[in-house]
C-alpha angles and dihedrals in degrees: 000000000000113000088010094156092070110133121249118250115291091009094288119157116248109233116218113251123206111247091222119030125199109283095018095113093050093047093047094045093052090056091045091055090056095048115011097171093042094052099035110197121051093224132039122259116275131229096272092052092047091051092048091051090049091055089064096056116105107209091173089071118084122254137045128307109245121206118193118205101013095184111175092342105263095135092034091059090045091055092049093046090051092056109273107143112238092233091059095052123090121181127195114203123172100201111079093210092052091045089054090048090053092050091054096042098044110035114192094031115114108236119193115197105213147092112290088216085072091053094132092060095038094050093043091050089053092048093242108156102156133046128193095195137340120221118189135192092173119129085244094159089072096048118107111260091248091055092047091051094048092050095046094046091052090051099043091047086065099035094065125196115352094001116152133230107200117200131193116211145156093201094113088228138045108308088209130059088234101185093049089052094049094253139124113219138186136178106242102176138019119193123190120211129159090356092299125105125228116200133200116209125193121206130191132173110282117251088215114079112241118229115214112212 
């Protein structure tokens, strides 16, 4: 995470948090069984993935760090352990039970229980007008194009020039049709675990104006 040595509020020491806590996999898997496409992966992200996601966060930029799809908190804890102050981190999680779990596991982090596809309304209601970076573990590849566009527009309207939307995926290719959405994307990290790769993609607004037919 860029600028990861930033001190915690009031000079407090940030305590390392385990990326995967006891019981996380069972909790996550139960929710996955109920809604596989809505949850995405069958297990929460591990420590290496959380650390790699944290490396893409730009704390030097103004605004809060927005995490989409917090789940059981694996990436959330990785962001905190890497130096993101809790009061700069906002997490949107759709499942009420997982949102409650996040509140207990990561005190000081603002957790919004709601659908990330309604990000414009959720962020406006919370008075969030500026984002430093967005990190997403959502199964965004499976979202309808209209839902992808609404989510991305809400985020990039608050990211400003050169802001980054960082997406976790196991799709083996870009989970977004970047050019069609007015974005430039690149795979920045690939992590192998249990013979399956996990990729991290970073998207920014395209410098080339997109023409809508």
